[in-house]
N, C-alpha and C positions, 0 to 999 in steps of 0.2 A: 150542758143545755149554757146558747147564753144566756148572757146578763140582761137580755130584753125580746123586741119583737118588733121589725120593723112591715109595718104596711103600706104601701103604694099605689095608691089608685092613678092616673090621670083621668084626666078631668075632659075632657077630645073640646075644651069650649075657645079653642085662638088661644087663653091668655099662654105667652108661658113661662107666668109668674109661677113657685114651688111655695108651700106651701106646707106648713109643718103643727103636727099636734105632739101633745105628748101626754100620756096619762099614767099612772099609777095605782093599784089597786089600792085598799087597807089590810088586806092582806099584805105586804110590803112589811104593817107595822104603823106606826103612831104618822101622826102629819109632818115632826122633823123629819123621821126617817125619809117622807114619798118626794117633800120638797127638796131634800137631799137628790135623791135619784134623779127627779125631775130637773133641776141645776147643772146631773151630771148628763141630762141626755141631751141639753139646751148646750151644754160646752162644745158638743160633740158634734151639734147639727151645725152650727156655726161654723165649727173648724172642717168637717168634712161633705157636707152639701151644697154650698157656692158652687165646690166641683165637682162634684161625682153624684148630685141627683140630679134626679127627673125634671124637667125642665117641662111645665104646665103640668107639675101633676099636685096628687095632697099622701104628705108622708105621716105617719103617722111613727113612734115611738113609744112601745108599750114598757115598763120597767116590770122586769120579772125576782121573782125572792133575792136568787143569785148576782141579782147587776151592784147594786150597794157594796159588799163588802168586796167586789171585785175588785182590781189595780185598773185604773185609767187606761191604761199602755193597750189593759188583755181589754178592755171595752169597746174603744178606737177600732183594735185590728180589728176583734167582732165588727162592729161596722163599716171596714173598707173591703170584709170582707163578701157581707150581705151586699152591700151597692155595686160591687164587683158583678156579682152574677146578677146583679138589672139589668148592668153595661153593657152582658153579650149580647148578642145575636141571636135575635128569637131562636136560630135551625141548633145553637149549642147546647140550647137547655134540657136540663133532660125534659121526659114527659112524664105528668102525674097518672 
């Protein structure tokens, strides 16, 4: 199970800017732990979203319990994989 959930929603308002939000629930831990997780998510987003994110969309990274103990390189690989799935053509995506 990944250390976070990535939600992406296109805004369809003509603005090509990407917006990003972060959230970590109290179930993860105290304020120090939640803030550490948010810092890790911000660093990932700063590194990968400008190149691989969806322009004109809102991105939300939701921290999960296992994310705080995970190595940063593993979290990075998980985000690369998630963004790769987003950028595939529609016909290649599995149907739910």
